N, C-alpha and C positions, 0 to 999 in steps of 0.2 A: 693408510690413513683415509678416512671416509669423506665420501663429498655430499655436502648437505646443500640443496638449491634452497634458496631463500623466498622463494615465491610461495610463502604460507600466509594464513590469514593474519597474522599480528605485522607482517612487514607490509600488506596489502592495505590493512587499515591505517597504518602510519604513512604510507604513500599518499593517502587520501588526505590524510589531514596536513601533510608537509607540501603537498602539491596543489592546496586548494587556492590557485591563483590563475590568473589569464594562461592560456594554452599558448599565446603567442610569447616570443622572445621578449624577456625583460632582462637582458644580459647587462651587467656593470662592469665596469673597472674593478679587478681584483683590489686594488689601491684606493679605491674611493670613487670621488666624483658624484656622488649623488646616487650610489649602490643601495644594496640592502644591508642594512647593518646587522650585526650577528651579536646576540647576548646569550652567553654561556653561564649558567647558573647566577643570574641576577648580575653578571658583570659584562659590559659591553667590550668588543674587541676591538682594539685600536690598529688601524692601518689594514684591516682584512674586511671584506665583506662577502656575502653570498652571492649566487648568481642563479637567476631563474631561466631555464631553457625549456620551451616546449612543454612547460607545465611541471619541470621535474626542479626540484632545488637542489643546488651543488654548494658543500659547505667546504670553506678552506680548512684542510686537515691538521696542519702543523699549529696554527694559532689556536684553534678549537682544542687539540689535544693538550698544548701547554697550558690552556685555561682549565682543563678536567684534571691537571695534576700528572699527566704522562709525559714520560720522558721519550721524546722522537729522535731516532737516529737515521743514519743513511751509509750504505756500504757502496761507494763508488766503483768497486770491483765487481759487484754483482747488481748494482742498481736497486739493491734491496732497501726497502723503506720499513722500520721498525718504530713500534711504539711500544714501551713498558708500561703495563697498566697494573699497579698493584702485584700481585705474584705471576700474572701472565704477560707474555708479550705477543703481539700483533705484528705479521710479517707479510710483506705484498709487494708487487712492483707496480708503478705507474703504467698505464694504457693495459691494464689486465683486470679481468673480475675474479680473481682466484685470491683469497685470504688464508691465512693460516692463524687459527686463533684457540687457545684452550684446549688444544691436541686434535683440534678437528680441522680439515680443509673445507672452506665456503666457496660456493660459486655465486657472486653477488649478482643481483638483479640487473645492476649498471656497471660498466667498467669504470674504474678508477682513472681520472684524468688529470693532466697536466695542464694548465693554463697559464701562459705568461710567466712561465717558472715556477708556479706554486701547484702544489696538489690539490685536487677537488674531490670530495667524495659526495655521493647522492644521499640526501636525508633518508630516502627510503631504504639505500641499502644497508647503509652504516649504523642508521638509528637504532633499529631491532638488535643488530649485532653488538653495539656497543652499550646498549641498554638506557637510550635517551629518549626523551620525549620532545620532539620537534614540532613546533607550532609557527603559523606566518600571521603575524599583524599586518594586514594588508594597508590599514588607514595610515601606519607611520613608518611603511617600509621597513619592517624588523624581523628578523629571524630568531624564534627564542629556542634555545636548546637547553634542557634540563635533564640531568641523570636522574635515572629513577629514584625516587625516594628523597631527592635533594630537599634538606631543611624539614624533611616529615619525622624524624625518629622523635622527636618529642611528642609530637601529635599522635603518632601510633601508640606510644608508652602510655600516655595519657588515655586514650581511649580504652586500653586494658584495664588501666589503673581503676577507670571510674568503673567499669564492669564488675572487678573484683569488689568494690568498695561494699562491706557488709550493710551501710546504709541504704543502699540500690535495692534492697529486697523488695519485690513487688513492681520494680520497674526495670529489671534486668534487660527486659526485651527492648528497650529504647535504644539499646546499645548494639543490637544484631539487627543483620539484614534481613529481610523479608523472607529468603529462601534459605535461611540458617536451619539445619534439620533438627536444631535442638531449641527454636524459638516457641513450639509449643508448650514445652514443659514450663518456659519462663513466662510466659502469656498466662498461664494459670498457677503462678507461683503463689504460695499461700505466706502470710506474715509469720515470720520467723519467731518460734519460741524457743531457739537454741540457747544454750548459755553465751554469756557475752564472751568476747575474745580477750585473753590475757595477752595474746602476741598476734600479730598478723604482718607478715612482710613479705615482699616479691621482688625477687632478683632477675633483672632480664637479661637475656643473652642477646646474640647479634640479631639485627633484622635483615631479611633477605627479600629484597623487591622484585617481584616477578614482572611487574610492569609499571609503568607509572600511577595506575590506581589501585595495585595490590601489593599487599605485604605478607612476610610470613615472620611471627616473632615468636623466640623460645622464652619459655618464662618457668621458674621454678617459685612455688609459692608455700609457705611454711606458717603454719596457724597452730593455735592452742587454746582451748578451753578449760574450764575445770573438769570438762568428762574426757576429754579427746585431743590428741594431737596428730597433724597429718602433714605429709609432704608429698606435692603434687608437681611433676614434671608435665608442662602443658605446651602444645604448640597451638598458637591462635592464627589464623588466616583472615585479614582484615582485608577490606575493600573499601576504597574512597568514594563517597557520594557528595560530591561538592567540597565544601570544606571540612567535613566530618568523615572522621574513619569509622567504620562499623564492622563487627567480628561477623565474618560469612560462615566460619567453621571451628569448631573446637575438639581437638585431639588430645586425649590424656595418654602420654606415653608412659606415665608410672604413677603410681599412687602407693604411699605406705601410710597406713594408720595404725596408732598406738595408744597406750593410755597415758597420761601424763604421769612424770615421775612421782608426783607426791598423791598418787590415787589412794594408796593405801591411808594414808593419813585423811584424805577427805572423807572415805568411806567411814573410817571409824568416828571422825568427829560429827558426821549427821547421826549415824547410829545413836551416839551418845548425847548428842544436845537437841537432836528432833526426833525419838526413837518411835512416836507414835506416828508420825508422818511418814517416816520411812518403813515402818512395818506395814502400812496401809497400801503403800506404792508396790513392796514385794508380795503381799497378798493378793493383791489383782493381778501382778504378774503371772503369779502361779496359776490362779485362776483361768487366765487366758490360754495358757499352755494346756492346762489341764483339759479344758473344754476342746481344743483344738485335737489333741490327742485322741481323745472319747469320740470324735465325729460330731461333738454336739453342735449343730448349726446354730441354733437360736443363742447359744449362751457365747459362741465364739463372736459372732456379730455384734451382740451386745456389748461385747469387750473389746471391740475393734474401734478405734477413734473416729469419731465422725468427720477429723480435718483430713484423715487419710481417704476415707470413704468418697467424701465430697471431690477430694482432688482426682481420684481413679475415675469417677463419673465425667469429670470435666475432661480429661485426658482421652478416655475411650469412647464416652458416650453411653456407658453401661453401667450398672450397678455391680459392684465387686461381690454382691452376694451370688449373684450367677455363676461366678466362676469359683468361689468357695464350695458351692453345691456340686460342679462337676467333679472339684478335687475329691469332696467325700465320697461321691458316687462310685469314681473309680479307684479308689484305694488312695492312702494319703500316706505321705511322711510324718515321722514321728520325731519330735524333740523333747528330750528330757532334760529338765533344767538340774545340773549337779550343785551349783552353786551361784549365788546372785547377791548383788548389794547396790544401794544407792550411791551415786556419785554428785547427783544435783538433784534440788527441789528448790523450784522458785515459782510462787504463784500458782498457776495449772499446768507446770511442765516440769516433768521429773527425767533423770537419765539414769538407767540401770546398766551395769555391768554384770554379764552373766556368761557362764561356761554351760554350755550344752552336749549331750550325746545324740547326734542324729543318726536316724535309721530310715533307709529309703523301702519303700513298700514293695513287696513281692509283686511278680506279674499279676496275680488274681487278688492284689490288694490285700492279702493276707500278712504272713511273717515275711520279715526282711531277709534279702538273698545274703546279705552279707553281715559283718559283725559291724556294729556302731560307731561311729568316730566322731572324735570331741571337735569342737571348735568354739571360738569365743567371740562374743557380740558385745556391742555397745548398742541399746536400744532407746528410744524415746516413750514417755507415756504422757498421754493427756487427762487432766482430770475434769470428767463431767459428769455432772448431778451427782458428786459425792463418790464417784468410782473412777479409779485409775484405768484408762483404756489405752491398749497398744496402739503404736503409730508405726506401720511399715516404711513409711517414708523416713523415718529417722532411724532406721536399722540399719547396722554397718559391721561387717565383719572385720576384726581388728586382728593385730598380730601378722598380717599377711601382706605380701606385696601384690599389686595389680599391675 
């Protein structure tokens, strides 16, 4: 069993907070008499006080653990003290610094003490180990012991729920920390033109608090529009800033995109009821692919959505045309449309479903080295000056797991 010395940054930070008291002894009787009150998860302990000696805060172990919902035991034959905490059991002896917990052996910064028949542990040693935030309010002589995440579950879930709210488009960055690596994308978020949601639901998993101000939340979000349905398994890492929780990092563990079950009926209805509009969308879609496959720079740029080009410039600081020209100069892949249909038209936005044969360019930019392979797309089209333009921002490969 490996030994882990708890002289680490997290413990030292906790020690600084818990021992922000005069260095001189402020010891009080464990049973009261004007001592330091202990409040555990907003409930004051009765008949047990904290002690401060030489700037170190000592907490009464059994009353504190009882308040935290642990089951404390004692074996007189071995003098071993145990505390059953959820699925784990902590084991140690008084007058020792060695603690066994969660399959590891820890060598604490301070020895566990027995004072007037009660076991006391130092806040700086046990606080990190037991995932407790310990603070001292000198004005009222009160030690506040709070389990990481106590009373915060609803606030953490509310922060993610607000971020996921479709109505937040254009304001998602408000829910992110300044150092969130995805923040730049949301700072330049354009107004959505996507089809409205038919269904949008999020199921939250357990929350893991890694400190008093950090949490990890697992969530599964399922959604469906007229053009696409999705299921996303996401891990959100949140950080507390004052009274608010902000999202510090978003990790997509799994993404599944597919067509709605009624996609065939939707496409047939649009073709039947709005044939001219549907034909115009598909005509300009084919024109864009033809221009790209032919290496026609001017026509390709003309048929690219201005919304996409603007967002590209905001994110990269450069014009997309430079990248497109480099692609054409160095050989390009080709994508030939096998079939296509319109799944959504509303105002200046349309969504198409298409099957494509993709060919990689050869080393010299000429013939492809391998046979073309098929893939399936859902893509957005924006109506600009009477023509439908292709938006790469709204292009998704479907029927695949990411």
